[in-house]
C-alpha positions, 0 to 999 in steps of 0.5 A, spaced: 437 471 395 441 465 399 448 470 398 444 475 401 442 471 407 448 467 408 451 476 408 446 477 414 447 471 418 455 472 418 454 479 420 450 477 425 455 473 428 461 478 427 457 484 431 454 478 436 462 476 437 464 484 437 458 485 443 461 479 447 468 481 447 466 488 449 462 486 455 468 482 456 472 488 456 467 492 460 467 487 467 473 488 472 476 481 471 477 477 478 485 478 477 484 485 478 480 485 483 481 490 489 481 489 497 475 492 502 477 496 506 475 492 511 480 487 508 486 491 508 485 493 515 484 485 519 491 484 514 495 488 519 496 487 527 495 493 531 494 494 538 492 502 537 487 505 532 489 503 525 483 505 519 484 503 512 479 506 505 481 505 498 482 510 493 483 509 486 487 503 486 491 504 492 490 502 500 491 508 504 492 505 512 492 511 517 495 509 524 494 513 529 501 515 532 502 516 539 504 523 542 508 520 548 511 516 543 513 522 538 515 526 545 520 520 547 522 518 540 523 524 536 525 526 529 526 518 529 519 515 531 516 520 527 520 519 520 520 511 521 512 510 523 510 508 516 515 504 514 514 500 521 507 498 516 509 498 509 515 493 508 511 488 512 509 481 511 502 484 511 502 489 506 506 483 501 501 478 502 496 484 500 500 486 493 500 478 492 493 477 494 490 482 490 494 483 482 489 489 481 492 493 488 498 498 485 499 501 491 499 501 498 500 508 503 501 508 510 500 516 514 501 516 521 498 522 524 497 524 531 491 522 535 486 527 533 491 532 530 495 532 523 499 528 519 505 526 522 508 522 515 506 519 510 509 515 505 506 510 498 510 504 496 509 502 489 507 495 487 513 494 484 516 499 488 521 493 490 523 486 487 523 480 491 530 480 493 528 487 494 522 485 498 525 480 502 532 485 504 525 489 507 522 485 511 529 483 515 532 491 515 523 492 518 524 486 522 529 487 526 526 495 526 521 491 530 524 487 533 530 492 537 529 498 534 527 500 541 534 499 544 538 500 538 536 506 534 541 504 528 536 499 526 530 504 526 535 509 522 537 503 516 530 503 516 528 510 514 534 510 509 531 504 506 523 507 506 526 514 503 529 509 497 523 505 495 517 510 496 515 515 496 514 519 502 513 526 506 514 528 513 511 533 517 516 539 518 513 540 525 515 534 528 521 531 523 526 538 523 531 539 528 531 543 534 
């Protein structure tokens, strides 16, 4: 009889430990936490209209680009919009702070109008060296792009090489 009690006690301990392991596996580990939309939005400094949401494990940032800017800058400004935000310290910090974040997508659109461009940067889309290079390219484009259009072109090429992107042909086809 004593042997049976030991088996029952052993089985109970085993089942309790399995139950605890299953419950722990069901909880989201803190290291995989995602930012809230408010935290994402607060990360970016932008004087214009910017909103954010979390879709699955991707932060989606929507930025309104002025129609006047698109008229003046044409195809170049339509394409560069998402990359100005993606290749930034803000995006890099989001990836560093929230390891559960799989990607950041930036969508540009005109006020009350259609999408202009969209680009998705995956967490593993760039190595550390590539991040430094991307930050350098984007920083120069932000600082001097309005006077040196080749800097904007360089950022667009970099973005197209490191993201999944889509452009609205209404704004990006040459006329």
